[in-house]
Residue, then its C-alpha position, 0 to 999 in steps of 0.5 A: m184843646k178840649g171838646t168834641m168834633k165831627a169825624l168820618r169813621k170806619i166804625k166796624p168792618g163793612p162798607g161805608l163810613e159814619m159821621q160821629e161826634v168824638p173827642i178832639p185829639s190831645i197832642k203829644a209834646s212833639e205834635v201839633l193840633i190842626k184845624v182842617h179846612k180842606r180835605a180830599i178823597c183819595g183812591t185809598d179812601l174809596h177802597i176803605y169805603k167799599w171795604d174791599e179785600w185790601s181794606q179788610n186785611r189792613l184796617k183795624p176799626p174803629l178809625t178816622t179815615g182820610h190822609e189828604f188835607y190843608g189846615a191851620i195850626v191851633e195848638i202846639g206841643a211843648d217840644v215843637c220848635h219850628y211852627q207856630v199857632g196860625d201857620l197854614v200847613t199840609a202834611e206827609m201822612h206817612v209817619v216814619c221811625n227815623q231809626c230803620f235802615q231805610c230811614r237812616t240811608g235817605n229812603a224814609h218813604l220806604c220806612e220799615n215801621v211806617v204808620i199811615l194816618g188815615v189808614d193805620g191811625d186816625g186821619c184828617f176826615a175830621d174837624y181836627i187832626a194831630v200830626p207830628e211836627s216832623n211831618l208838617w209842610r208849611v204851605p207857600k202863600d201863593i198856593d191855593p188851599e185846595l191845591a195844598a190839600i192834594y199834595d199827597p197824590f200830586g207827590n205820587a205823580v211827581h215822584t213817579v215822573m222824576a224817578g229817572p231822566t225826563v228831558g226829551k223823553s216820550f212818556l206813556i201814562l197808563g190810567g187816567g185817575p187823578i194821579g195819572i192825570a196830574a202826571i201829565p203837566v209834570c212830564k211837560a214841565a220836566g221837559a218831555s217831548l211827548v205825553l200819551l195817556s191810556e184811559v177807558l172812561p170818557f170823563r177822564q179822557e176829556l180831563a186828560r186832554k184839558m191837562g195837556a196830554d198830546r194824545v189820549i188813547d182808549p185801549a178798549k177801542e184802539d190798538l194802544s201799542a200800535i198807536v204808540k209805535t206809530m207816534t215814536l218812529g216805531q221804537g216805543v216810548d222812553v218811559v211808561l208810568e203805570m198808574s192803574g194797577h190793571p193787569a192788562a194795562i201793565v202788560q200793554g205797557f211792556r208792549s209799548i216801551r222801547k228797548n232800554g226804556r224805563y217802566s215805573l209802577l205806582g198802581i197796585p194790582a189787586k192780585p198777582l199777575s204773570l209776566d214773561l221776564a225774558k221777553d218783557i224785561i231781560f232781552p229788551g233791557v227794560t228798567v223796572q221801578g217800583i214807586n212808593g209814596r213820595r221822597m221825604f222831603e225832596t218831592w215836596y220841594q219839587m211840588d212847591a217849585l212846580l206850583v209856585s212857578g206856574k209850570v204846573d196848573l192842577k186846578p182843572l184836576i179838582t172837579h167836585r166839592f162837597k160839605m163833609e156832611d154830604f160825604k155819601e154823595a161825594f164817595e158815590v161820585g168818586l166810585s163812579g169814576n166820573a171825577g177828578k179830585i173831590i174836595l170835602e169842606 
């Protein structure tokens, strides 16, 4: 397809984004062109917008940002076999090599040569995006388009929860950002006996309650580990899901987990931190897991099942909607912390 389109771009190093008119991407034989209908702002996009240390070390402008979306296929490459023009899709935006050790042993989400669209290559904050056929996910007809646009962060939540046994387990979620809050109903649907969430921002605390948390704890005002111990017969929770990346929260998680518990970490600390390995991990026999992305494509089947069955309702998680032209206001709302998921239309 020839012509131009609007795109949100990181033109040069520095804070902010710019709306530009750029050529519509041309597709390779194995790719499709998608007309983007819905986009969602991710925490990664906020880092890129601020141009923080992580962004400075990772991005190479100019680049079209964004990696959460829903849209319709408008053009297919010559080698595309399983999709047609008009299909409604979202996509796994981690483009993997399918040749490295991780890819060939069932762990493509840990690909050694991954390219993330919207971070390493042009993303979805545009009218159109080109995506490899192997990364597409056909959206079930019963799924709300806005929910289809947030499969990426929902998948982070599902993967983190499902990385170990869940039935009858007590959970503590550290951090009430969109992924942490999305994990609440996933825990419930997976058979959790208790779901606690730790968060300091009042807006997010209230959203966590709406999403079904059994108890929301403000660690700035309350003794997190003491409350957790009280609610778990003095043992601590079976599972800690670390979603914040905040060093103090990570340490509090080790104070709140029972012996032989599971500690799954998705949040990324800005800097290295110190832990007492003997006290926190070795002697209590805690299993620590690093969580990266979503399993390809096991997690995607789980997401479909949770949403189509009605076991998980993510609609309250979407709190704001903006036109793409109003991106500056949308990003300011996101940076304030007083938002769940923000949709760009």
